[in-house]
N, C-alpha and C positions, 0 to 999 in steps of 0.2 A: 504494500499500500504505500502511495506517495506521502511525503511529509505533510503537504497541504491536505490530503484526504483524511489522514490521521488527525490532524488538528481539528478538522471539522467534525470528525466521528467522535473525538473526545471532548468536544464541547468547549473549546478554547474561547475565553470570554473577549478576545480582541475581535470585534465585529467590524464589517465593511470591507473595503479593498476588494480583494479578489472574490469574497462571497457575493458581491453585488455585481460583478463583472458579468456581461452578457455571454451566455454559453456559445452562441454562434460566433462570436468574436474570438474566444478562446480557441475554439476548434480551428478557425481560420489561421490564427498566429501558430498553433502547434503544427498544422499542416504545412505551412509556410517554412517554418524552420526545419522540419523533418525532411521536406522535399530538397531543400537546398544543401543542408548539411549532413543529412543522412543520420540524425541523432533519432533515438527510440523516443516515441512519445511520452513514455513515462518519465524520461530524464528531463524533457521539456516542461512537463507539467510540474516537476519538482523544482523549477526555477521560480524565484520570486517575480511577481508581476512586473516590476521595473526592469528586471534583468532580461526577462523574456521579451518585453517591448524593445529593450535596446538591440537585442539580436535581430529583431525584425528590421528595425532601422538600419543596422549595420549591412544586413543582406540586401535591403532595398538600394542603399547607396551603391553597393558593389554593382547590382544589376544596372542601375542608371549610368554608371561609369562605363561599363562594358558596352551597353547600348549606344552610347555616345560616340564611341570609337569607330 
């Protein structure tokens, strides 16, 4: 079980953040990073929200640079 899921199941009192994040957006981010970096979905889901979004931005920047060439 991922750390995030474990925290939710254990009833951690720190509410908000990822718990309120739209599920379709989460799937899109996981698919995007998994597709480009070939990381396992459970590893991506284990990332903190900010870190996962950072990887999405970095991959997007790489794609933009490559497409501009």
